[in-house]
C-alpha positions in Angstrom: 52.2 -43.0 -33.0 48.8 -42.2 -34.6 47.1 -44.1 -32.1 48.4 -42.0 -29.2 47.4 -38.7 -30.7 43.6 -40.4 -31.3 44.0 -41.1 -27.4 44.5 -37.7 -26.7 41.9 -36.1 -28.9 39.7 -38.4 -27.2 40.3 -37.6 -23.8 40.1 -34.0 -24.8 36.4 -34.7 -26.1 35.6 -36.0 -22.8 36.6 -33.5 -20.9 34.6 -30.8 -23.1 31.8 -33.1 -22.6 31.7 -32.7 -18.8 32.4 -28.8 -18.8 29.4 -28.6 -21.9 27.0 -30.6 -18.9 28.3 -28.8 -16.1 27.5 -24.9 -17.7 23.9 -24.8 -17.5 24.1 -26.0 -14.0 26.6 -23.7 -13.0 24.3 -21.0 -14.5 21.2 -22.2 -13.0 22.5 -22.2 -9.4 23.9 -18.7 -9.9 20.9 -17.4 -11.4 18.5 -18.6 -9.1 20.2 -19.2 -5.4 23.1 -16.9 -5.9 25.9 -19.5 -5.9 29.3 -18.5 -7.3 31.2 -21.2 -8.3 35.2 -21.3 -8.6 38.0 -23.2 -9.1 41.3 -22.3 -6.9 39.7 -18.7 -7.6 39.2 -18.9 -11.1 35.4 -18.2 -11.3 33.8 -20.8 -13.6 30.5 -18.4 -13.9 29.8 -17.3 -17.8 32.7 -19.5 -19.0 33.0 -21.4 -22.1 33.8 -25.2 -21.9 37.8 -24.6 -22.8 37.7 -21.6 -19.8 36.5 -24.6 -17.1 39.2 -27.2 -18.6 41.5 -24.7 -18.7 41.0 -23.7 -14.6 41.1 -27.5 -13.9 44.5 -27.6 -15.7 45.8 -24.3 -13.7 45.2 -26.8 -10.3 48.6 -28.3 -11.3 50.1 -25.2 -9.9 48.6 -26.1 -6.2 48.2 -30.0 -6.7 50.6 -31.2 -9.0 47.9 -33.0 -11.0 44.9 -31.6 -13.1 41.9 -31.4 -11.4 39.8 -34.1 -12.5 36.6 -33.0 -14.1 34.7 -36.1 -13.2 35.1 -35.3 -9.4 34.1 -31.5 -9.9 31.0 -32.8 -12.2 29.5 -35.0 -9.8 30.1 -32.1 -7.0 28.2 -29.4 -9.2 25.7 -32.3 -9.9 25.1 -32.8 -6.5 24.9 -29.0 -5.8 21.9 -28.6 -8.4 19.9 -31.3 -6.3 20.6 -29.8 -3.1 20.1 -26.0 -3.9 22.3 -24.2 -1.2 21.8 -20.3 -0.9 24.2 -17.5 -1.4 27.8 -19.0 -1.4 30.9 -18.6 -2.9 32.0 -22.3 -3.3 35.9 -23.5 -4.8 35.2 -26.6 -6.2 38.7 -27.8 -6.3 38.7 -27.4 -2.4 35.0 -29.1 -2.0 36.8 -31.8 -4.1 40.4 -32.0 -2.6 38.4 -32.0 1.4 36.0 -34.8 0.0 39.2 -36.9 -0.7 41.2 -36.2 2.5 37.8 -37.3 4.7 37.7 -40.5 3.2 34.2 -40.1 2.7 31.9 -42.2 0.3 28.5 -40.2 0.4 28.8 -37.0 -1.4 25.8 -35.6 -0.7 26.3 -35.8 2.6 29.8 -34.5 3.0 28.5 -31.2 0.8 25.6 -30.6 3.4 27.7 -30.9 6.2 30.7 -28.7 4.7 28.3 -26.3 3.2 25.8 -25.7 6.0 25.7 -22.5 7.1 24.6 -22.2 3.5 22.0 -25.0 2.6 19.0 -23.0 4.1 19.9 -19.5 3.5 17.9 -17.7 1.3 18.4 -15.5 -1.4 20.0 -12.0 -0.4 18.1 -8.7 -1.6 19.1 -6.6 -4.6 20.8 -3.4 -4.1 20.4 -0.6 -6.3 23.8 1.2 -8.1 24.0 5.0 -9.2 26.9 5.3 -11.1 27.9 8.9 -10.7 30.1 9.9 -14.0 30.8 7.3 -16.7 34.4 7.5 -17.5 37.0 4.8 -17.7 36.2 3.4 -14.2 32.6 4.0 -14.8 32.2 1.9 -17.7 34.2 -1.0 -16.8 32.2 -0.9 -13.2 28.9 -0.9 -15.5 30.8 -3.8 -17.6 31.0 -5.9 -14.2 27.9 -5.2 -12.4 26.1 -6.0 -15.4 28.1 -9.4 -16.3 27.4 -10.4 -12.4 23.8 -9.4 -12.9 22.9 -12.8 -13.0 19.6 -12.6 -10.8 17.8 -9.9 -9.5 19.6 -10.3 -5.8 22.7 -8.6 -6.2 23.7 -5.5 -7.2 21.1 -3.5 -9.5 22.6 -1.1 -12.0 19.6 1.6 -12.0 21.6 4.6 -13.4 24.3 6.5 -14.1 24.5 10.5 -14.0 26.7 12.5 -16.3 26.4 16.2 -17.6 25.0 16.0 -21.3 27.6 16.2 -23.8 25.0 17.4 -26.7 22.0 15.9 -29.0 23.6 12.6 -29.4 24.8 12.3 -26.2 22.5 9.3 -25.1 24.2 7.1 -28.0 27.4 8.1 -27.8 27.6 6.5 -24.2 26.1 3.1 -25.6 28.7 3.2 -28.0 31.2 3.6 -25.5 30.1 1.0 -23.2 29.5 -1.3 -26.5 33.2 -0.8 -27.6 36.5 -0.2 -26.0 39.9 0.1 -27.8 41.6 -1.4 -24.3 39.1 -4.1 -23.2 37.7 -4.9 -26.2 33.9 -5.3 -27.2 31.2 -5.5 -24.3 30.4 -9.1 -23.5 26.7 -9.5 -24.7 23.9 -6.9 -26.3 22.9 -3.1 -26.1 20.0 -1.3 -27.2 19.3 2.5 -26.8 15.5 3.0 -25.5 15.7 6.8 -26.6 12.1 7.7 -25.6 12.9 6.2 -22.0 16.4 8.0 -22.0 18.1 4.6 -21.0 20.5 2.0 -22.0 19.5 -1.8 -22.1 22.6 -3.8 -21.6 22.0 -7.9 -21.4 18.4 -7.1 -19.6 19.6 -4.4 -17.9 18.0 -1.1 -18.0 20.1 1.9 -16.9 18.5 5.1 -16.5 20.8 7.5 -18.1 20.1 11.1 -15.7 21.3 14.2 -17.0 23.0 16.9 -13.9 25.1 19.5 -13.3 24.3 19.4 -9.2 24.9 16.0 -7.3 22.8 17.5 -4.5 19.6 18.2 -7.0 18.6 14.7 -8.8 15.2 12.9 -7.5 16.3 9.5 -7.8 13.1 8.3 -6.2 11.2 9.7 -10.0 12.8 6.1 -11.2 12.1 4.0 -8.2 15.8 4.2 -7.1 15.9 3.8 -3.2 18.2 2.8 -0.9 21.0 3.1 -3.3 24.9 3.1 -3.3 26.2 5.9 -5.7 29.7 5.6 -6.8 31.4 8.9 -7.3 34.2 7.8 -10.3 34.3 11.7 -11.5 37.2 12.6 -9.0 35.4 16.1 -8.6 35.1 15.7 -4.9 37.5 13.8 -2.6 36.0 15.1 1.0 33.1 14.3 3.1 31.7 17.8 2.5 31.8 17.4 -1.4 30.8 13.6 -1.4 27.9 14.7 1.2 26.1 16.4 -1.4 24.8 13.3 -2.7 23.3 12.3 0.5 21.1 15.1 0.1 19.3 13.4 -2.6 16.5 10.8 -1.4 17.2 7.3 -2.8 21.0 7.3 -1.9 22.2 5.9 1.5 25.6 5.7 0.7 28.2 7.0 -1.1 31.7 5.4 -2.3 34.7 7.5 -4.0 36.8 5.3 -6.9 40.2 7.7 -5.9 41.9 8.4 -2.7 39.5 10.0 0.2 40.8 12.8 2.1 40.3 13.7 5.6 39.7 11.1 8.2 37.6 9.1 5.4 38.0 5.4 5.7 39.7 4.4 2.5 39.2 0.7 1.5 41.4 -1.4 -0.2 39.2 -4.9 -0.3 40.3 -7.9 1.6 42.8 -5.7 3.8 40.8 -3.1 5.8 37.2 -4.1 4.2 36.2 -5.7 7.5 36.2 -2.0 9.4 33.2 -1.3 7.0 30.2 -0.9 9.5 26.8 0.9 9.4 28.3 4.5 10.1 30.5 4.5 7.2 28.0 6.4 4.7 30.9 7.9 2.8 34.1 5.9 2.0 36.6 5.6 -0.4 37.5 2.6 -2.4 41.2 4.6 -2.6 43.1 4.4 -5.5 44.5 1.6 -8.2 48.0 1.9 -7.2 47.2 1.5 -3.4 45.2 -1.6 -4.1 48.0 -3.1 -6.1 50.5 -2.7 -3.4 48.9 -3.2 -0.2 47.7 -6.6 -0.2 51.2 -7.7 -0.9 52.9 -5.3 1.9 50.8 -6.5 4.1 51.4 -10.4 3.9 55.3 -9.7 3.4 55.0 -7.5 6.4 52.9 -10.1 8.3 56.0 -12.6 7.5 58.9 -10.8 7.5 58.4 -7.4 8.8 59.1 -4.3 6.8 61.0 -1.6 8.6 60.9 1.0 5.7 60.6 1.0 1.8 60.3 2.6 -1.4 57.5 2.5 -4.1 58.5 3.2 -7.3 55.4 3.0 -10.1 55.4 2.8 -13.6 52.0 3.9 -14.5 50.1 3.9 -17.7 49.1 7.5 -18.9 45.7 8.8 -18.1 42.8 11.1 -19.3 44.3 14.0 -16.9 47.4 14.3 -19.3 47.7 15.7 -22.3 47.7 13.9 -25.5 50.1 16.7 -27.1 51.9 19.5 -25.3 49.6 22.0 -23.8 48.9 23.9 -20.7 48.0 22.1 -17.4 48.0 22.9 -14.1 50.3 19.5 -12.7 54.0 19.4 -13.0 55.1 18.1 -16.4 51.9 16.3 -17.1 51.2 19.0 -19.9 53.4 17.4 -22.1 52.3 14.8 -24.3 51.4 11.7 -22.7 51.7 9.8 -26.0 55.9 10.8 -26.6 57.1 11.0 -23.1 57.8 9.1 -19.6 56.8 11.8 -17.6 58.1 12.0 -13.7 55.5 13.0 -11.3 54.5 12.3 -8.0 51.9 9.7 -6.3 50.1 9.5 -3.0 49.9 5.7 -3.1 53.0 5.1 -1.0 51.8 7.3 1.9 47.7 6.0 1.7 48.9 2.5 2.5 49.1 3.7 6.0 45.2 4.2 5.9 44.6 0.9 4.7 47.9 -0.2 6.9 48.2 1.8 9.9 51.3 0.0 10.9 52.9 1.5 7.6 52.8 5.2 8.8 55.9 7.1 7.8 57.6 3.7 6.5 57.2 4.5 2.7 58.2 7.0 0.3 57.1 7.0 -3.4 57.4 8.5 -6.9 55.5 7.7 -10.5 56.4 7.6 -13.8 53.7 7.5 -16.6 54.7 6.0 -19.8 53.3 5.9 -23.4 51.0 2.7 -22.8 46.9 3.0 -22.2 46.6 0.6 -19.2 48.6 -1.7 -17.1 51.2 -0.4 -14.7 54.0 -1.9 -12.6 55.0 -0.9 -9.1 58.6 -2.0 -7.8 58.5 -2.3 -4.2 62.1 -1.8 -3.0 61.7 -3.1 0.8 64.1 -3.3 4.2 62.8 -6.1 5.8 63.1 -7.2 9.8 64.7 -10.2 9.2 67.1 -11.6 6.3 65.5 -14.5 3.8 66.0 -15.7 0.4 64.4 -14.8 -3.2 63.3 -18.5 -3.2 61.6 -18.3 -0.1 59.8 -15.0 -0.5 58.4 -16.2 -4.0 57.6 -19.6 -2.7 55.3 -17.5 0.0 53.8 -15.1 -2.1 53.0 -17.8 -4.8 51.2 -19.8 -2.2 49.5 -16.9 -1.0 47.9 -16.1 -4.4 46.7 -19.9 -4.5 45.2 -20.6 -1.0 45.5 -17.5 1.2 42.8 -15.1 2.5 44.1 -12.4 -0.3 44.3 -14.9 -3.2 41.4 -12.7 -5.0 43.9 -9.8 -4.7 47.0 -11.2 -5.2 48.5 -13.4 -8.3 51.8 -14.7 -8.8 53.2 -15.2 -12.4 56.5 -16.7 -13.3 57.5 -16.6 -17.2 60.4 -15.2 -19.1 58.3 -13.5 -21.9 55.2 -12.2 -19.8 54.7 -8.5 -20.7 52.0 -5.9 -19.7 49.5 -6.5 -22.1 49.3 -9.8 -21.0 47.5 -8.4 -17.7 45.0 -6.6 -19.4 41.5 -7.8 -17.9 43.2 -9.5 -14.8 40.9 -9.0 -11.9 43.5 -9.5 -9.3 44.4 -6.0 -7.6 48.1 -7.0 -8.4 50.3 -9.5 -10.0 53.8 -10.5 -8.6 55.9 -11.4 -11.3 58.5 -13.6 -9.2 61.1 -14.0 -11.8 62.0 -10.2 -11.1 62.4 -10.4 -7.3 65.7 -9.7 -5.7 66.9 -10.4 -2.3 70.0 -9.9 -0.9 70.1 -10.6 2.7 67.2 -7.7 4.7 66.9 -6.3 1.2 63.8 -7.6 -1.2 62.8 -6.0 -4.7 59.5 -7.2 -5.8 57.6 -6.3 -9.0 54.0 -6.2 -9.2 52.0 -5.6 -12.1 48.3 -4.7 -12.3 45.5 -3.5 -14.3 45.1 -0.1 -13.4 41.7 0.4 -15.0 40.1 -3.4 -15.0 41.7 -4.7 -12.0 41.1 -1.8 -9.7 37.5 -1.7 -10.6 37.4 -5.3 -9.6 38.1 -4.2 -6.2 35.6 -1.2 -6.4 33.0 -4.0 -7.1 33.8 -6.2 -3.8 33.6 -2.9 -1.8 30.3 -2.1 -3.3 29.4 -6.0 -2.7 30.5 -5.8 0.9 28.5 -2.3 1.5 25.7 -4.1 0.0 26.1 -7.1 2.4 25.4 -9.7 -0.6 29.3 -10.7 -1.0 28.7 -14.3 -0.7 30.7 -16.0 2.2 33.4 -18.6 0.9 32.7 -22.4 1.8 35.5 -24.3 2.8 36.9 -21.2 4.3 40.2 -19.9 2.6 43.1 -20.0 4.7 44.2 -16.7 6.8 
């Protein structure tokens, strides 16, 4: 028994050693060549040895066996010699492809499989400005800074806010440094008071004070052709958001709320392929729309959806009152911390802006509940054909593991999981398989989502798409 325990520990140490050897190679390829590595969608960038081992263990869900670190370590070492250009690489798919091909020359296999990226040069960096620095703004900053492995991706150059007092700069920095829901900032933060700037992990962020979106001279800070992300929610139509484009230095505007009129509302992975050069003002839709649209798309593609109702159980937000007080909205004046608050949501109707085939098919309501983050959408759907709970769950799990929307859809089956377990999830939505109900052609699907962080990850994906530096996936994902 003692020898068996020692053997397990020695095997664990061997895995740690391999993971530790991979980390500097993964980091170098990311910083210098914009190569993003993952294992079945689990990113390995900036991860610890235990995180890397855990990602390899996750592969059992797909292949029924743990992905050997010996296989992926050899691939990473080979890639460090090849030095491909910008690309998003799934090590699990590469390892599986190499085994399936019966190949013996790993270098030759990688060069053939990754041919489109072999001679590609690093992408050029794109300036990003955050207009507003609230819940979503600060999470966007965290994600972009965390992705700033080189100057070839998104460069967070500035935030624009209304000055709140003499110690405004320090307070902004402290809110970025500490968060009651998402924990401490991953790195170091310094305040450059003489320059009115924040230095976060080497990223210099200019803090600009302004009350007028059309009166900021971004060029004086060296900002040019920037993507401005308006996360204030103050303007939601093209006319209001167009004020940002009156400034030199701003090339495009992205709204982090549902856009009004004929503005393109983008749910990344669903209709992000519709973005073209003519879209200088567009929307990243809402957190709920991003959570449910990918799931609705794949269900509609496979089973067809005749009609449905979406009930959202949503964490309270800053627009509600902490205690009872006047509010322009119905019921939202009542204490968010003490009540479940029935309110409206436009998410159900907004789905059709990304998926036109859902026009007129969905209704929706929302219940705000006394939790600070993570929400749930209950999709009550009538399908075009009968199916079973097992079939829907098996399909949704497979989509979450190998489908083209796997960075949007996750799947979980656990009898003990609760909302706080999804804080920090980078997926748009997570299907709770144990809660799925199917009776003939009627299906009820429960989708969890981190309405702050998960949504912010979707927004960053749209920014990367606008910047043209979202790396291609190789090997290609299933359609």
